[in-house]
C-alpha positions in Angstrom: 89.9 167.1 42.6 91.9 166.7 45.8 93.5 169.1 48.3 97.0 168.4 49.4 98.3 169.5 52.8 101.7 169.4 54.5 102.4 169.9 58.2 105.5 171.2 60.0 107.0 167.7 60.1 106.4 167.5 56.3 103.8 164.8 56.5 101.4 164.6 53.6 97.6 164.7 53.8 95.3 164.3 50.9 91.5 165.0 51.2 88.7 165.4 48.6 88.3 169.0 47.4 86.5 171.2 49.9 86.4 168.9 52.8 87.9 169.9 56.2 91.0 168.1 57.6 89.5 164.9 59.2 92.3 164.4 61.8 91.6 166.6 64.9 94.3 164.7 66.9 96.9 165.1 64.1 100.1 166.7 65.3 101.4 169.9 63.8 99.8 172.6 61.8 98.6 171.7 58.4 99.1 174.1 55.5 97.3 173.7 52.1 99.9 173.3 49.3 97.8 172.9 46.2 94.7 171.5 44.5 95.4 168.5 42.2 93.2 166.9 39.6 94.5 163.4 39.9 96.4 161.2 42.3 97.8 157.7 42.2 95.4 154.7 42.3 96.7 153.8 45.8 95.9 157.3 47.2 92.5 157.3 45.5 91.5 154.0 47.0 92.6 155.1 50.5 90.6 158.4 50.1 87.5 156.3 49.1 87.9 153.9 52.0 88.7 156.3 54.9 88.0 159.8 53.6 91.6 160.9 53.5 95.2 159.7 52.8 98.1 160.4 55.2 101.7 159.6 54.8 104.4 160.4 57.3 107.8 161.6 55.9 109.6 159.1 58.2 107.7 156.2 56.4 108.9 157.5 53.1 112.5 157.7 54.2 112.6 154.1 55.4 112.0 152.7 52.0 
């Protein structure tokens, strides 16, 4: 299970269920959106490697 957060800039943060937000220097206020049972393999690998996955909305728009 994973917790999904969005901030005021609509950036995405995914952390394992029950863990606090690991980014004390992250800008904006994070709001919990929902709890999900599964995520993509890329996100799962990032969470295993660094403990969280973060994607900025501006990165998504450039693609």
